[in-house]
N, C-alpha and C positions, 0 to 999 in steps of 0.2 A: 357732109355730115361729120360732126366732131366725135371725139372719143377714140378709145383704143379698139383696134380690131386686128385679127390675124390676116396677114396678107403674104404674098410671095408664092412662088412656084419654082419648079425644078430644084427642090431642096435636096442636097446631097451631102452626106458625111462620108469622107473617104480617106484612105491612106495617101498622104501627099507624095510619097516617093523620096522625101528628104529624110536622112538619118539624123538623129539627135547627136550633136557634137559634144554635149555636156558629159564630162567624165565623173563628176562628183568629187574631183580633186580640188581642195581649196587653194592649192598652189598652181596657178595657170602655167608656170614655167617648168614644172616637173614633168618627167616622162610619164604619161598616163598609163603606160604598160607596167610601171613599177608601183602603181597605186594599189595597196592591199585591199581597199574597199571601193571598187569602182561603182559608179551609179547603176542602179537597175535600169536606168533609161539609156545607157550607152548602147549605141547600135540599134536602138528602137526607132521606129518611124514616127514622124509627126502625123497628126490627123488634121483635116481641115473640114470646115463647114462652108458650103457655098449655096447661094440662093439668088433668085432673080426677083425684081420688083418692078412694077409698072406704075408710074406716077401719072395721075389724070390731069393735074394742072401744074404748071411751072411755078406759080406763085404760092403754093402751099408750103407750110413748114411741116416737116415729117420727122418724127422721133422713132428710133428703133430701140427695142428693148429685148434682152435675152429671155425675158419672161413677161407674162401679162402683169402689169402693175396692179397692186392692191392698195387703194387709196384710203385716206382717213375717212372719207365719205363711205367707202365700202365697209370699213370696220364698223362705223356707227350704224349703218343700215343692218348689217348682219347681227350686231348685238341687240338692236331693237327687235328684230325678227325672233331671235332666241328668247328674249324676255316676254314677248307678247303672244307669240304663236306656238303651236305645238302642244302636245299633251304633257310635256315635262317642264313647261315654263315655270311652274310653281317651285321647282328645284333650283332656280337661278336667281342670284341676287347680284346686282351691279352697283358698285360704288366708285367714286373718284378716289384714286390712290394719291395722286399728285398732279401737277402740271409739268409738262416738259419745258426745256429751255426755250423752245419756240412758242410756248403758250398753249399747246394742245393738251387736253385732259388725258391722263393715263388712267384707264379703267381697271379695276380689280373685279374679277368675276368669280363668285363663289358658287359652286355647283354641289349641292348636298341635299339630304333629306330636310324637310321642313322642321321647325322648332317643335311642333306638336308630335311629329314622328320621333324626333330625337328624345323627347321627354320620356317616352315609354321605354327607351333603351337604357341598359345599365352602363354607366360610364366607368371605365377602368382607370384607376390612378396608377402612378408609377410604382416601382417595386418597393418603395418606402411608404406607400400610401399617401403621398403628397400630391397636391394639385400640380398641373403642368405649368410651365413658364407662361404659356399663352393665357391660361386662366388667371394666373396671378396678375399679369399685366393688365388684363381687362377688368379685374375686380369680380366680386361675387355676383353681381347683377348681370354678368354677360350671358348671352343666350347660349344654348346648348351646342351650337355649331362649333364653338371654340374648344370644346372638350374632345373633339375627334382628331385623329391623326389626319395629316393633310399632305397633299402633293402640290407643289408649286410649279407651274409650267409657264415659261416666258417665251415670247417670240418677238422678233422685229426690234432688236435693240438699236440697229443703225438704219438709216433711210434706204439703203440699197438692198435690204433683205426682204424684198417682196415675197420671195418663195417661202420664207418662214411664216409670213402672214397667211398664205394659202394653206400651209401645213396646219397652222393653228385653227383655221376655219374647219378643216377636216377633223381635227381632234375634238373641237367643240360639238360638231355635228354628231360624231360618234358617241361622245359622252352623253348626248341628249337624245339618242335614238332608242 
């Protein structure tokens, strides 16, 4: 059966017994005892992670990961679920921000009250009574969502940052709970 799964047994994280030789001294030929700023790692032990795995077939290709991968398919499925399911789906708007170098769509998710809810709220201008830069850029016909303060949260800038994607999923679920 394909796909990622957690495997392994006898997982142990332990002090290896080897001391760190790094002194923090940028000059390797100097006497480390004369270094006024020794590394906080000097004399500290290394730690190691070990585990065992059993492979069922010799002809399989096996990939090991330090974390469970979060794929582009996972992202699209989770965004679709947020948009269509749940009691707070009306607060979510998804639009394509751009395409990546690899041709994947980069989505912008806006989570806020609906336009009709915002229309009933008083909008505060800046201290000079002027419109915000966002409102100016979008013109007078922009919807009310652009008159609010915003927080921009980004995750997964590089391909190896799957853990950031899992964190963002948790943020989105929390914001929509």
